[in-house]
TORVEX-861538 format. One record per atom (N, C-alpha, C): residue in three letters; x, y, z. Coordinates in Angstrom, 2 decimals. Layout:
NODE rest       x       y       z
NODE  ALA       X       Y       Z
...
//
This chain:
NODE rest       x       y       z
NODE  GLN   96.20  107.76   73.84
NODE  GLN   95.80  107.84   75.23
NODE  GLN   94.44  108.54   75.35
NODE  VAL   93.62  108.03   76.25
NODE  VAL   92.31  108.61   76.49
NODE  VAL   92.46  109.91   77.27
NODE  GLN   91.74  110.94   76.84
NODE  GLN   91.71  112.19   77.57
NODE  GLN   90.64  112.16   78.65
NODE  LEU   90.98  112.65   79.83
NODE  LEU   90.05  112.73   80.95
NODE  LEU   89.82  114.20   81.28
NODE  VAL   88.58  114.64   81.12
NODE  VAL   88.24  116.04   81.32
NODE  VAL   87.41  116.19   82.58
NODE  GLN   87.92  116.98   83.51
NODE  GLN   87.26  117.17   84.78
NODE  GLN   86.47  118.47   84.82
NODE  SER   85.46  118.49   85.68
NODE  SER   84.70  119.70   85.94
NODE  SER   84.19  119.65   87.38
NODE  GLY   83.65  120.77   87.83
NODE  GLY   83.21  120.87   89.20
NODE  GLY   84.29  121.51   90.05
NODE  GLY   84.18  121.33   91.33
NODE  GLY   85.11  121.95   92.23
NODE  GLY   84.74  123.39   92.49
NODE  GLY   85.59  124.07   93.23
NODE  GLY   85.34  125.46   93.55
NODE  GLY   85.59  125.75   95.01
NODE  LEU   84.99  126.83   95.46
NODE  LEU   85.14  127.29   96.84
NODE  LEU   83.87  127.03   97.61
NODE  VAL   84.00  126.44   98.77
NODE  VAL   82.85  126.13   99.60
NODE  VAL   83.24  126.26  101.07
NODE  GLN   82.27  126.61  101.90
NODE  GLN   82.52  126.69  103.33
NODE  GLN   82.51  125.30  103.96
NODE  ALA   83.19  125.19  105.08
NODE  ALA   83.20  123.92  105.80
NODE  ALA   81.78  123.45  106.07
NODE  GLY   81.56  122.17  105.85
NODE  GLY   80.24  121.59  106.02
NODE  GLY   79.44  121.54  104.74
NODE  GLY   79.92  122.21  103.72
NODE  GLY   79.23  122.24  102.45
NODE  GLY   79.54  121.04  101.58
NODE  SER   79.02  121.09  100.36
NODE  SER   79.16  119.97   99.44
NODE  SER   79.61  120.44   98.06
NODE  LEU   80.29  119.55   97.37
NODE  LEU   80.68  119.76   95.99
NODE  LEU   80.61  118.43   95.27
NODE  ARG   80.44  118.50   93.97
NODE  ARG   80.42  117.29   93.16
NODE  ARG   81.37  117.47   91.98
NODE  LEU   82.30  116.55   91.87
NODE  LEU   83.26  116.56   90.79
NODE  LEU   82.85  115.54   89.73
NODE  SER   83.19  115.84   88.51
NODE  SER   82.93  114.89   87.43
NODE  SER   84.17  114.73   86.57
NODE  CYS   84.23  113.61   85.91
NODE  CYS   85.34  113.31   85.02
NODE  CYS   84.80  112.50   83.86
NODE  VAL   85.07  112.96   82.65
NODE  VAL   84.55  112.31   81.45
NODE  VAL   85.71  111.93   80.54
NODE  ALA   85.74  110.70   80.14
NODE  ALA   86.75  110.24   79.20
NODE  ALA   86.36  110.61   77.78
NODE  SER   87.36  110.94   76.99
NODE  SER   87.10  111.38   75.63
NODE  SER   86.59  110.26   74.72
NODE  SER   86.89  109.04   75.10
NODE  SER   86.44  107.90   74.33
NODE  SER   86.30  106.69   75.24
NODE  ARG   85.53  105.75   74.78
NODE  ARG   85.33  104.52   75.54
NODE  ARG   86.61  103.70   75.51
NODE  THR   87.00  103.25   76.67
NODE  THR   88.16  102.38   76.76
NODE  THR   87.72  101.00   77.22
NODE  PHE   88.09  100.02   76.44
NODE  PHE   87.72   98.65   76.78
NODE  PHE   88.79   97.96   77.61
NODE  SER   89.89   98.66   77.82
NODE  SER   90.95   98.12   78.65
NODE  SER   90.94   98.71   80.06
NODE  GLY   90.11   99.73   80.26
NODE  GLY   90.00  100.33   81.57
NODE  GLY   89.18   99.46   82.51
NODE  TYR   89.69   99.23   83.69
NODE  TYR   88.98   98.37   84.63
NODE  TYR   88.52   99.11   85.89
NODE  ALA   89.00  100.31   86.06
NODE  ALA   88.61  101.09   87.23
NODE  ALA   88.93  102.56   87.00
NODE  MET   88.30  103.40   87.79
NODE  MET   88.64  104.81   87.81
NODE  MET   88.67  105.26   89.26
NODE  GLY   89.38  106.32   89.49
NODE  GLY   89.50  106.80   90.86
NODE  GLY   89.76  108.28   90.94
NODE  TRP   89.82  108.73   92.17
NODE  TRP   90.11  110.12   92.47
NODE  TRP   91.29  110.20   93.42
NODE  TYR   92.17  111.12   93.13
NODE  TYR   93.31  111.43   93.98
NODE  TYR   93.32  112.92   94.25
NODE  ARG   94.06  113.33   95.25
NODE  ARG   94.15  114.75   95.53
NODE  ARG   95.55  115.10   96.01
NODE  GLN   95.91  116.34   95.80
NODE  GLN   97.21  116.82   96.20
NODE  GLN   97.06  118.19   96.84
NODE  ALA   97.36  118.26   98.12
NODE  ALA   97.31  119.52   98.86
NODE  ALA   98.66  120.22   98.75
NODE  PRO   98.68  121.52   98.97
NODE  PRO   99.95  122.26   98.91
NODE  PRO  101.00  121.66   99.82
NODE  GLY  102.17  121.41   99.27
NODE  GLY  103.26  120.85  100.06
NODE  GLY  103.14  119.39  100.38
NODE  LYS  102.13  118.72   99.83
NODE  LYS  101.91  117.31  100.11
NODE  LYS  102.04  116.48   98.85
NODE  GLU  102.22  115.19   99.04
NODE  GLU  102.23  114.26   97.93
NODE  GLU  100.81  113.94   97.51
NODE  ARG  100.66  113.54   96.27
NODE  ARG   99.35  113.14   95.79
NODE  ARG   98.90  111.88   96.53
NODE  GLU   97.65  111.87   96.98
NODE  GLU   97.15  110.76   97.76
NODE  GLU   95.84  110.22   97.20
NODE  PHE   95.62  108.97   97.47
NODE  PHE   94.41  108.28   97.04
NODE  PHE   93.21  108.78   97.81
NODE  VAL   92.08  108.94   97.12
NODE  VAL   90.84  109.36   97.75
NODE  VAL   89.78  108.28   97.64
NODE  ALA   89.50  107.84   96.42
NODE  ALA   88.45  106.85   96.20
NODE  ALA   88.63  106.21   94.84
NODE  SER   88.07  105.03   94.68
NODE  SER   88.11  104.34   93.40
NODE  SER   86.89  103.47   93.23
NODE  ILE   86.62  103.13   91.99
NODE  ILE   85.52  102.22   91.68
NODE  ILE   85.97  101.25   90.61
NODE  ALA   85.76   99.97   90.87
NODE  ALA   86.05   98.93   89.89
NODE  ALA   84.79   98.69   89.07
NODE  TRP   84.92   98.83   87.77
NODE  TRP   83.73   98.84   86.92
NODE  TRP   82.95   97.53   86.92
NODE  SER   83.64   96.42   86.80
NODE  SER   82.94   95.15   86.64
NODE  SER   82.11   94.77   87.86
NODE  SER   82.61   95.08   89.03
NODE  SER   81.94   94.71   90.26
NODE  SER   81.27   95.88   90.96
NODE  SER   81.57   97.09   90.50
NODE  SER   81.10   98.31   91.15
NODE  SER   81.61   98.43   92.58
NODE  THR   82.70   97.75   92.85
NODE  THR   83.30   97.81   94.17
NODE  THR   84.00   99.15   94.36
NODE  THR   83.72   99.78   95.47
NODE  THR   84.31  101.08   95.76
NODE  THR   85.27  100.98   96.93
NODE  SER   86.25  101.86   96.91
NODE  SER   87.21  101.96   97.99
NODE  SER   87.40  103.43   98.34
NODE  TYR   87.67  103.68   99.62
NODE  TYR   87.83  105.05  100.08
NODE  TYR   88.99  105.17  101.05
NODE  ALA   89.63  106.30  101.00
NODE  ALA   90.60  106.61  102.03
NODE  ALA   89.87  106.81  103.35
NODE  ASP   90.53  106.45  104.44
NODE  ASP   89.90  106.58  105.75
NODE  ASP   89.45  108.02  106.02
NODE  SER   90.18  108.96  105.52
NODE  SER   89.90  110.36  105.80
NODE  SER   88.60  110.86  105.18
NODE  VAL   88.07  110.13  104.19
NODE  VAL   86.86  110.59  103.51
NODE  VAL   85.69  109.63  103.65
NODE  LYS   85.89  108.50  104.30
NODE  LYS   84.82  107.53  104.47
NODE  LYS   83.63  108.14  105.19
NODE  GLY   82.46  107.87  104.65
NODE  GLY   81.24  108.40  105.22
NODE  GLY   80.88  109.79  104.75
NODE  ARG   81.81  110.44  104.06
NODE  ARG   81.57  111.80  103.58
NODE  ARG   81.56  111.90  102.05
NODE  PHE   82.43  111.13  101.42
NODE  PHE   82.55  111.15   99.96
NODE  PHE   81.94  109.90   99.36
NODE  THR   81.38  110.03   98.17
NODE  THR   80.84  108.90   97.45
NODE  THR   81.29  108.94   96.00
NODE  ILE   81.89  107.86   95.56
NODE  ILE   82.31  107.75   94.17
NODE  ILE   81.26  106.96   93.41
NODE  SER   80.97  107.39   92.21
NODE  SER   80.01  106.70   91.36
NODE  SER   80.37  106.97   89.91
NODE  GLY   79.71  106.28   89.03
NODE  GLY   79.98  106.51   87.63
NODE  GLY   79.25  105.57   86.73
NODE  ASP   79.51  105.72   85.47
NODE  ASP   78.89  104.90   84.44
NODE  ASP   79.95  104.62   83.40
NODE  ASN   80.46  103.41   83.41
NODE  ASN   81.53  103.06   82.48
NODE  ASN   81.07  103.13   81.03
NODE  SER   79.79  102.83   80.79
NODE  SER   79.28  102.89   79.43
NODE  SER   79.28  104.31   78.89
NODE  LYS   79.25  105.27   79.79
NODE  LYS   79.27  106.68   79.40
NODE  LYS   80.61  107.34   79.70
NODE  ASN   81.56  106.53   80.13
NODE  ASN   82.92  107.00   80.38
NODE  ASN   82.97  108.13   81.39
NODE  THR   82.17  107.99   82.43
NODE  THR   82.09  109.05   83.43
NODE  THR   82.31  108.52   84.84
NODE  VAL   82.85  109.37   85.67
NODE  VAL   82.99  109.07   87.09
NODE  VAL   82.75  110.35   87.86
NODE  TYR   82.15  110.22   89.04
NODE  TYR   81.82  111.36   89.86
NODE  TYR   82.36  111.18   91.26
NODE  LEU   82.52  112.29   91.93
NODE  LEU   82.87  112.27   93.34
NODE  LEU   81.97  113.26   94.05
NODE  GLN   81.03  112.74   94.82
NODE  GLN   80.17  113.58   95.64
NODE  GLN   80.84  113.78   96.98
NODE  MET   81.10  115.03   97.33
NODE  MET   81.81  115.36   98.55
NODE  MET   80.87  116.13   99.48
NODE  ASN   80.56  115.54  100.60
NODE  ASN   79.71  116.16  101.60
NODE  ASN   80.50  116.41  102.88
NODE  SER   79.93  117.25  103.72
NODE  SER   80.56  117.58  105.00
NODE  SER   82.03  117.94  104.83
NODE  LEU   82.28  118.80  103.88
NODE  LEU   83.66  119.15  103.55
NODE  LEU   84.36  119.85  104.70
NODE  LYS   85.64  119.56  104.80
NODE  LYS   86.49  120.13  105.83
NODE  LYS   87.63  120.91  105.18
NODE  PRO   88.19  121.88  105.90
NODE  PRO   89.35  122.59  105.34
NODE  PRO   90.48  121.65  104.92
NODE  GLU   90.61  120.53  105.61
NODE  GLU   91.64  119.55  105.28
NODE  GLU   91.42  118.90  103.92
NODE  ASP   90.24  119.05  103.35
NODE  ASP   89.95  118.51  102.03
NODE  ASP   90.45  119.41  100.92
NODE  THR   90.91  120.58  101.26
NODE  THR   91.41  121.52  100.26
NODE  THR   92.59  120.91   99.50
NODE  ALA   92.46  120.85   98.20
NODE  ALA   93.49  120.23   97.37
NODE  ALA   93.09  120.35   95.91
NODE  ILE   94.01  119.98   95.05
NODE  ILE   93.67  119.78   93.65
NODE  ILE   93.29  118.31   93.49
NODE  TYR   92.12  118.07   92.94
NODE  TYR   91.62  116.73   92.78
NODE  TYR   91.80  116.26   91.34
NODE  TYR   92.29  115.05   91.20
NODE  TYR   92.56  114.47   89.89
NODE  TYR   91.81  113.16   89.72
NODE  CYS   91.17  112.97   88.59
NODE  CYS   90.62  111.66   88.31
NODE  CYS   91.67  110.82   87.59
NODE  LYS   91.55  109.52   87.75
NODE  LYS   92.53  108.60   87.19
NODE  LYS   91.83  107.42   86.53
NODE  LEU   92.34  107.04   85.38
NODE  LEU   91.89  105.85   84.69
NODE  LEU   92.91  104.75   84.89
NODE  PHE   92.44  103.60   85.35
NODE  PHE   93.28  102.43   85.47
NODE  PHE   93.02  101.54   84.27
NODE  SER   94.06  101.24   83.53
NODE  SER   93.91  100.49   82.30
NODE  SER   95.05   99.51   82.13
NODE  THR   94.74   98.36   81.56
NODE  THR   95.77   97.37   81.27
NODE  THR   96.68   97.84   80.13
NODE  ARG   96.24   98.84   79.41
NODE  ARG   97.04   99.39   78.31
NODE  ARG   97.59  100.77   78.64
NODE  GLY   97.66  101.06   79.90
NODE  GLY   98.13  102.35   80.35
NODE  GLY   96.98  103.28   80.65
NODE  GLY   96.98  103.85   81.83
NODE  GLY   95.91  104.73   82.22
NODE  GLY   96.22  106.18   81.92
NODE  GLY   95.57  107.04   82.67
NODE  GLY   95.79  108.46   82.47
NODE  GLY   95.21  109.26   83.62
NODE  TRP   95.48  110.55   83.57
NODE  TRP   95.04  111.48   84.59
NODE  TRP   94.23  112.61   83.99
NODE  GLY   93.26  113.10   84.77
NODE  GLY   92.57  114.32   84.40
NODE  GLY   93.46  115.51   84.64
NODE  GLN   92.97  116.69   84.25
NODE  GLN   93.79  117.89   84.34
NODE  GLN   93.84  118.48   85.74
NODE  GLY   92.98  118.02   86.62
NODE  GLY   92.94  118.52   87.98
NODE  GLY   91.88  119.58   88.17
NODE  THR   91.25  119.57   89.32
NODE  THR   90.23  120.54   89.68
NODE  THR   90.47  121.02   91.10
NODE  GLN   90.51  122.32   91.29
NODE  GLN   90.77  122.89   92.61
NODE  GLN   89.53  122.82   93.48
NODE  VAL   89.70  122.31   94.68
NODE  VAL   88.66  122.33   95.70
NODE  VAL   89.22  123.08   96.90
NODE  THR   88.54  124.14   97.29
NODE  THR   88.96  124.93   98.43
NODE  THR   87.84  125.00   99.45
NODE  VAL   88.13  124.60  100.67
NODE  VAL   87.14  124.59  101.74
NODE  VAL   87.59  125.58  102.80
NODE  SER   86.79  126.59  103.03
NODE  SER   87.12  127.62  104.00
NODE  SER   86.56  127.26  105.37
NODE  SER   87.18  127.82  106.41
NODE  SER   86.76  127.56  107.78
NODE  SER   85.47  128.30  108.09
//
């Protein structure tokens, strides 16, 4: 299984920005997309954004549209999440995800805390 190592995150005031990154330990030729999910305290893990590598098609949850941008480079096994205009409601542990025809995987999670 490919390891996904996340970095970034932290504490920021409302209206601020953070950038998350996720790097795969090795190139996967079966991976077709990567995405970001988040889990707030007491909540289920929810979809945030994804990118399909072949088409570079991106998708976003309604709650983050216009504020978050997903990008990456499949050749470098990387994906990013640029988060702008952060709100306290964005506070959660963020996880990157690999979608693969041979089984995907999850990053270790990165805490994002947005204060009022």
